[in-house]
C-alpha positions in Angstrom: -2.0 37.6 50.7 -5.8 37.1 50.9 -7.1 36.3 47.5 -10.7 35.8 46.3 -11.2 33.5 43.4 -14.5 33.6 41.6 -15.5 30.4 39.8 -13.4 28.4 42.3 -15.2 25.1 41.8 -14.8 25.3 38.0 -12.0 23.8 35.8 -9.4 26.6 36.0 -10.6 28.1 39.2 -10.2 24.9 41.2 -6.6 24.4 40.1 -5.7 28.1 40.7 -7.3 28.1 44.2 -5.4 25.0 45.2 -2.1 26.3 43.8 -2.5 29.5 45.7 -3.0 27.7 49.0 0.1 25.6 48.3 2.0 28.9 48.0 0.8 30.0 51.4 -1.9 32.4 50.4 -5.2 32.7 52.1 -7.9 31.9 49.6 -11.7 32.6 49.6 -13.5 30.9 46.7 -17.0 31.7 45.4 -19.0 29.6 43.0 -22.7 29.4 42.1 -22.4 25.8 41.0 -24.4 26.7 37.9 -25.4 23.6 36.0 -25.9 25.3 32.6 -23.0 23.8 30.7 -22.5 20.6 32.8 -24.0 19.2 35.9 -23.6 21.1 39.1 -22.8 17.8 40.8 -19.5 17.7 38.9 -18.6 21.1 40.4 -19.7 20.0 43.9 -17.4 17.0 43.7 -14.5 19.2 42.6 -15.4 21.6 45.5 -14.6 18.9 47.9 -11.0 18.7 46.7 -10.8 22.5 46.7 -11.9 22.7 50.3 -9.6 19.9 51.3 -6.7 22.0 49.9 -7.5 24.8 52.4 -9.8 27.1 50.4 -12.7 28.7 52.2 -15.4 28.1 49.6 -18.7 29.9 49.6 -21.7 29.5 47.4 -23.0 32.6 45.6 -23.6 34.2 42.2 -21.4 36.9 40.9 -24.5 38.9 39.9 -25.6 39.0 43.5 -24.1 42.1 45.1 -24.8 40.8 48.6 -23.0 37.5 47.9 -20.0 39.4 46.5 -20.0 41.8 49.5 -19.7 38.8 51.8 -16.9 37.2 49.8 -14.9 40.4 49.2 -14.3 42.3 52.4 -11.7 44.7 53.5 -9.0 42.0 54.2 -8.8 41.0 50.5 -5.7 42.0 48.6 -6.4 40.6 45.2 -9.5 39.3 43.3 -8.9 36.7 40.6 -12.1 36.8 38.5 -12.5 33.5 36.7 -16.2 33.0 36.9 -18.2 33.3 33.7 -20.4 31.6 31.3 -18.0 30.1 28.8 -18.3 28.4 25.4 -18.7 29.8 21.9 -21.5 27.5 20.6 -23.7 27.7 23.7 -23.6 31.4 23.6 -25.2 31.4 20.2 -28.2 29.6 21.8 -28.6 31.9 24.8 -26.8 35.2 24.3 -28.7 37.2 26.8 -27.7 34.8 29.6 -24.1 35.4 28.6 -24.6 39.1 28.7 -26.2 39.1 32.1 -23.7 36.8 33.7 -20.4 38.0 32.1 -21.1 41.8 31.9 -23.3 42.4 34.9 -21.4 39.9 37.1 -18.0 41.6 36.3 -19.6 44.9 37.0 -20.8 43.8 40.5 -17.3 42.6 41.3 -15.4 45.8 40.2 -18.0 48.0 41.9 -17.3 46.2 45.1 -13.6 46.7 44.7 -14.3 50.4 44.0 -16.4 50.7 47.1 -13.6 49.2 49.3 -10.8 51.1 47.6 -9.3 47.9 46.4 -7.1 48.1 43.2 -5.8 44.7 42.2 -7.8 42.4 39.9 -6.7 39.5 37.6 -9.3 38.7 35.0 -9.9 35.7 32.8 -10.4 36.9 29.2 -10.2 34.6 26.1 -8.5 34.2 22.8 -11.9 34.3 21.2 -11.8 38.1 21.3 -9.4 38.0 18.4 -12.2 36.8 16.1 -11.6 34.9 12.8 -8.3 35.2 11.0 -7.7 33.6 7.6 -4.8 32.9 5.4 -2.0 30.4 4.8 0.5 32.4 6.8 -1.2 33.7 10.0 1.0 35.5 12.4 0.7 34.7 16.1 -2.1 36.7 17.8 -0.7 39.7 19.6 -2.4 41.7 22.4 -2.3 44.9 20.3 -4.3 43.3 17.4 -7.5 45.3 16.9 -10.0 42.7 18.2 -13.0 44.5 16.5 -14.8 41.5 15.2 -15.5 38.8 17.8 -17.2 35.9 16.2 -19.7 34.9 19.0 -21.7 36.5 21.8 -19.3 34.9 24.3 -16.3 36.5 22.6 -18.1 39.8 22.5 -18.7 39.7 26.3 -15.1 39.0 27.0 -14.0 42.0 24.8 -16.6 44.1 26.6 -15.2 43.0 29.9 -11.8 44.2 28.9 -13.2 47.6 28.0 -15.1 47.7 31.4 -11.9 47.1 33.2 -10.0 49.7 31.2 -12.5 52.3 32.1 -12.2 51.4 35.8 -8.5 51.7 35.6 -8.8 55.2 34.0 -11.5 56.4 36.3 -10.7 54.7 39.7 -7.2 53.4 39.5 -8.1 49.7 39.3 -5.1 47.6 38.6 -5.9 44.9 36.0 -4.1 42.0 34.4 -6.5 40.6 31.8 -5.3 37.2 30.7 -6.4 35.9 27.3 -6.5 32.1 27.7 -6.0 29.9 24.6 -8.1 26.7 24.7 -7.2 25.3 28.1 -7.4 21.6 28.7 -6.5 19.0 31.3 -8.0 17.2 34.4 -11.4 18.6 35.4 -12.0 20.3 32.1 -15.6 20.9 30.9 -16.9 17.7 29.4 -18.2 19.5 26.3 -14.7 20.7 25.3 -13.0 18.9 22.4 -10.2 17.0 24.2 -12.5 15.8 27.0 -15.4 14.9 24.6 -13.2 13.2 22.0 -11.1 11.3 24.5 -14.1 9.9 26.4 -15.8 8.9 23.1 -12.9 7.2 21.5 -12.1 5.3 24.7 -15.7 4.0 24.9 -16.2 3.4 21.2 -18.7 6.2 20.6 -18.6 8.3 17.5 -17.2 11.8 17.6 -18.6 14.7 15.5 -16.0 16.7 13.6 -17.1 20.1 12.1 -15.3 21.1 9.0 -12.5 19.3 7.1 -10.2 18.9 10.1 -7.8 21.7 9.1 -8.9 24.2 11.8 -6.1 24.7 14.3 -6.0 25.5 18.0 -3.3 26.6 20.4 -4.1 24.1 23.2 -2.7 25.1 26.6 -2.3 22.5 29.4 -3.9 23.5 32.7 -0.6 23.5 34.6 0.9 26.1 32.3 -2.2 28.3 32.6 -2.1 28.0 36.4 1.5 29.2 36.5 0.6 32.3 34.4 -2.4 33.1 36.6 -0.5 32.8 39.9 2.3 35.0 38.6 -0.3 37.6 37.5 -1.9 37.5 40.9 1.4 38.1 42.6 2.4 40.9 40.2 -0.7 43.0 39.5 -0.4 46.5 40.8 -2.8 49.5 41.3 -3.4 51.6 38.2 -1.8 48.9 36.0 -3.7 47.8 32.9 -2.2 45.0 30.8 -3.7 42.4 28.5 -1.6 39.3 28.3 -1.9 36.1 26.2 -1.5 32.8 27.9 -1.1 30.1 25.3 0.8 27.0 24.5 2.7 28.8 21.6 2.1 26.0 19.1 -1.0 25.0 17.1 -2.3 21.6 16.2 -5.0 20.8 13.6 -8.2 19.2 14.5 -7.3 16.1 12.4 -3.9 15.8 14.2 -5.5 16.3 17.5 -7.8 13.3 16.9 -4.8 11.2 15.7 -3.0 12.1 18.9 -5.9 11.0 21.1 -6.2 7.8 19.1 -2.6 7.0 19.7 -2.7 7.9 23.4 -5.9 5.9 24.1 -5.0 3.0 21.8 -8.3 3.0 19.8 -9.4 4.4 16.5 -12.1 7.1 16.3 -15.5 6.6 14.8 -16.0 10.0 13.0 -19.2 11.8 12.1 -18.3 14.7 9.8 -20.4 17.8 9.7 -20.2 21.3 8.2 -18.4 24.1 9.9 -20.3 25.7 12.8 -21.2 29.4 13.2 -19.0 31.1 15.7 -16.0 28.8 15.2 -12.7 30.4 14.0 -10.1 28.7 11.8 -7.1 29.2 14.1 -6.0 30.4 17.5 -2.3 31.0 18.0 -0.7 32.9 20.9 2.3 35.2 20.9 3.4 35.2 24.5 6.2 37.7 24.4 4.4 40.0 26.8 3.6 37.1 29.2 7.3 36.2 29.2 8.3 39.8 30.0 5.7 40.5 32.6 5.0 37.1 34.2 8.1 35.0 33.4 5.7 32.7 31.6 7.2 29.7 29.9 4.7 26.9 28.8 6.3 23.5 28.9 3.6 21.0 27.9 3.2 20.0 24.2 -0.2 18.6 23.1 1.0 15.0 23.0 2.3 15.1 26.5 -0.8 17.1 27.8 -3.2 14.6 26.2 -1.4 11.7 27.7 -1.5 13.4 31.2 -5.2 14.0 30.7 -5.8 10.4 29.7 -4.0 9.2 32.8 -6.4 11.3 34.9 -9.5 10.3 32.9 -9.0 6.5 32.4 -9.8 5.5 36.0 -12.9 7.6 36.0 -14.5 5.9 33.0 
């Protein structure tokens, strides 16, 4: 198949693009090398590995209809749309930028598919659409949960994207698998994310900032497990299909236990600066992946301790 991957020089996009070429697919990647969340030089360095794996990588913004028209032509079978402005806290500082990139950019892509009569799209959504859930006994998040109270502008854009895509399925027969990612980590992850930030700081003796009392919990998902789910979705999405699917690690770990795990892996104690809870943060994320198992044969295999160790093995020589 010929697959277009948006955000191909980013964290998840780079891994997905290379995995697809290894499976014999033709891959065209597009990336704007936006330096908003971290330096564009990091993405350009990643891009060299992506190109070396056999990906045809072009530079362009998903909001630019001409760039998208060049990347998505009549030979394309599936678009894997991973490009977006991500991050809960940054979206509070510049919500309009998130709206323009995530909503308009997705609109440009699906309009191009409609113009060409293409009907297969895999989309990167987020567990943040579930919003804040509270209580001592919280059930795993299911795709049929209401998702009516996203806790940040970023989360709201991802939920709006899901509704955009649902409308295009109903109106134009667009086939969609919207994948709700749960806190992905691993080699090449954004440096502002918790595991990357904490691991680097602990290893170099710098303080880490912990917001809240350390009891918040996340369903961290190692990149290899996410890639397996995304590739399966690309190879299975069908015209007029619309499914939302959780991709998570299926187990949660508290912030305090995550720090302890990193300390053990790195072999150093953390210097901790405690701060109050931050707006937009949610107390827990926790994936039910029954639908992913049924539709994608998805079986995550990497527990947090193993994933952190694998990330540290990649990071240590780069410090």
